N, C-alpha and C positions, 0 to 999 in steps of 0.2 A: 492508423494511429489508435492507441489505446484510449478507452473511454471509461471514466469513473462510474458512469451509470450502468455499465455492463458487468460489474463485479458484485458478488454477494459476500456477506460476512463470512460464510463458510469457506468460499473460495479464497478470500483474503487470509483466513487462518492457515490454510494449506500453503499458500504462497509464502507467507512469513516463515512458516516452519521449514519449508524447503530452503528458503533463502538464508536461514540461520546457519546452514551447514557450509563448510569450506569446500566440500566436494559433493558429488552426487550422493543421494541418500537412497537406500533400499526401501521398498514398500514396507518390509517388516520393521525396519528402524523407524520409519515415518509413522507407522501404525502405533508403535510403542510411545513415541514422542507425543502423539495426539490423543492417545488413550482410546483409539477406535480399532475395530476389527480390521484385519488385513484386507478382507474382501471389500469392505466399505471404502477403505483408503484406495484400493486398486480402482474401484469405480470412479471415485472423485478425481484421481490422477488422470485416468483416461478422458474424463470430461475436460480437465484443464489442458490436456494435450490437444483435444479437438478444438479448443478455443485459441490454441497457439501460445499459451502462457507457460507451458511446461514441456520439456523434452525428456524422452526416455532413452537411456543408453545402457550398455552392458553393466556398468557400475551402479546404476540406479537412475533416479530422476533428478532433474535440475531445472532452473528457470531458463526460459527462452529470453531473447532480448526484449520481446514484448512484455514478458512477465516481469523482468527487471524494471522496465520503463513504467509499468503500471504501479509497482510498489513504490518507485520513486515519486510518482504522481500522487499517490495516496499519502505517503509520508509528508510530502511538502504541502499538500492540501491541509493536512492536520496542523502543520506548523503555522501556516498562514492564518487559518481560522483561529487557532489558539492565541496567536499574537493579537489578532483583532479583538477577541473576547477579553483579553487582559486589558487592552486599551479602553474597553467599555467599562472596566471596573471589576470584572470577575477575578477571583483569586486564580493563581496559576493552576492549582489542583482542579478547581471547578471548570476552568477554561479547557483543561486537558480532557476532562470527562465529557464535556459538551462537544468538543471538537471531534472526539472519537465517534460520536453519534452522527456527525455531519460530514466527515472526511470523504465518504464515498458518494455523497448525494449532491454536493455542490457543483454546479455546472462550471466547466473550465472558463467560460466567459465571465462568470461572476468572480471566480478566483482571480482572474487577471485584473479586474477592476478593483477588487478588494486589496490585492497586493499593491497596486498603485496608490490607492487611497490611504493605506497605512504607512506609506513612505518607502516601499521596496526594502523591507528589513532583510538583513543577511542571516539572521538566526531567530529562533523562537525563544520564548521565555526560559526554556530549559538550556539554552545555549547550543542547540542542534542547528546545523546550517540549513538554510533555505537555498537550495542549489539548482533546482530544475529549470530548464529553459522553456518548458511548456507554458509556464506562467508568463514569461516575458516575450516569447515569440508567438506570433499568430500562426498556429499550425493548421 
């Protein structure tokens, strides 16, 4: 199972950039998109491949099923934390900013409890769905 504590901000940036594409993306295109050198991107992609989060194919790189699951976990973590912060009285913008700082550091056990405590919301304050089963299922 993927774990939020195992992801860095840099890795998350790469995963999101790769995920934004409808098809595999080349190292060159990814390097342009991220504004980094191709050699730096190549190294980080290999690192993500070794973690099982990205796959390489003849057409380029793409997320593995674990990479997709991790992004889903991070996105839903953000949405749950954001919803909770709004319930505490923070503005939506402030809640979003703060949730971005906590989205990868909140243990899944805490997210489960928090999700239950705030009434198992179906969406965040921005209207984006809270969909993942990792919060509701004890994995």
